[in-house]
C-alpha positions as CSV (number, residue, x, y, z in Angstrom):
1,M,0.0,0.0,0.0
2,A,1.5,3.3,-1.1
3,T,1.5,6.3,1.3
4,D,0.5,9.7,-0.1
5,T,3.0,12.3,1.0
6,S,1.8,15.1,-1.2
7,H,0.3,16.9,1.8
8,V,3.6,17.0,3.8
9,H,4.9,20.5,4.4
10,I,8.6,20.8,5.1
11,N,9.4,23.8,7.3
12,R,12.9,24.5,6.2
13,K,13.2,27.5,8.6
14,E,12.5,25.3,11.5
15,Y,15.1,22.7,10.4
16,W,17.8,25.4,9.9
17,T,17.0,26.9,13.3
18,I,17.4,23.5,15.0
19,F,20.6,22.9,13.0
20,F,22.1,26.2,14.3
21,L,21.0,25.5,17.8
22,L,22.6,22.1,17.8
23,F,25.7,23.7,16.2
24,L,25.8,26.3,19.0
25,L,25.4,23.6,21.7
26,T,28.3,21.7,20.1
27,V,30.5,24.9,20.1
28,L,29.6,25.3,23.8
29,E,30.6,21.8,24.5
30,V,34.0,22.4,22.9
31,G,34.3,25.7,24.7
32,V,33.6,24.2,28.1
33,V,36.6,21.9,27.7
34,F,38.9,24.8,27.3
35,I,37.8,26.8,30.3
36,P,40.9,27.2,32.5
37,G,40.6,26.0,36.1
38,I,37.3,24.2,35.7
39,S,36.9,21.3,38.1
40,V,36.5,17.8,36.6
41,P,33.0,17.2,38.2
42,L,31.8,20.5,36.9
43,L,33.2,19.8,33.4
44,I,31.6,16.4,33.3
45,S,28.3,17.8,34.6
46,A,28.3,20.5,31.9
47,L,29.1,18.1,29.1
48,V,26.5,15.6,30.2
49,G,23.9,18.3,30.5
50,L,24.6,19.7,27.1
51,A,24.5,16.2,25.6
52,I,21.1,15.6,27.2
53,V,19.7,18.8,25.8
54,K,21.1,17.9,22.3
55,A,19.6,14.4,22.5
56,A,16.2,15.8,23.6
57,M,16.2,18.3,20.7
58,V,17.1,15.6,18.2
59,G,14.3,13.4,19.5
60,W,11.8,16.2,19.7
61,F,12.3,17.6,16.2
62,F,14.1,15.1,14.0
63,M,12.2,12.1,15.3
64,H,9.0,14.2,15.1
65,L,8.0,13.6,18.7
66,N,6.4,17.0,18.7
67,H,3.7,15.7,16.4
68,D,3.1,12.4,18.2
69,T,0.6,11.6,21.0
70,A,1.5,12.0,24.7
71,Y,1.5,8.2,25.0
72,I,4.3,7.8,22.4
73,R,6.3,10.8,23.8
74,N,6.2,9.4,27.3
75,G,7.2,5.9,26.1
76,V,10.2,7.4,24.3
77,A,11.1,9.6,27.3
78,I,11.0,6.6,29.7
79,G,13.0,4.5,27.3
80,M,15.6,7.2,27.0
81,S,15.7,7.9,30.8
82,I,16.5,4.3,31.8
83,P,20.1,4.3,30.5
84,F,20.5,7.8,32.0
85,F,19.6,6.6,35.5
86,Y,21.7,3.5,35.0
87,A,24.7,5.8,34.1
88,L,24.0,7.9,37.2
89,V,24.2,4.8,39.4
90,L,27.5,3.7,37.7
91,V,29.0,7.2,38.2
92,A,27.9,7.3,41.8
93,E,29.3,3.8,42.5
94,A,32.6,4.7,40.8
95,S,32.8,8.0,42.8
96,W,32.2,6.0,46.0
97,R,35.0,3.5,45.2
98,L,37.4,6.3,44.3
99,A,36.6,8.1,47.6
100,W,37.3,4.9,49.6
101,T,40.6,4.2,47.8
102,Q,41.9,7.7,48.6
103,L,41.4,7.4,52.3
């Protein structure tokens, strides 16, 4: 069965806006690395935060989640958050081990 895509409107301005926002976030990520005297936990937190924002933007706009139902959006959000929380547990456990080895 063929799908009729003649009614699809591509908003090029929106795509270019998202492209430049993602580019700006990438430049910020590179810039954060070169800040003199920044502590490692703050650096990692900034980079992870920027990466999460970029991943959310890609999901929202390029996976077209902004046009889907709340049921689908919540399913994707839960699916994407599980690895995030798993990573938090691993980082916390590694920090705990590092703190105990330095005593």
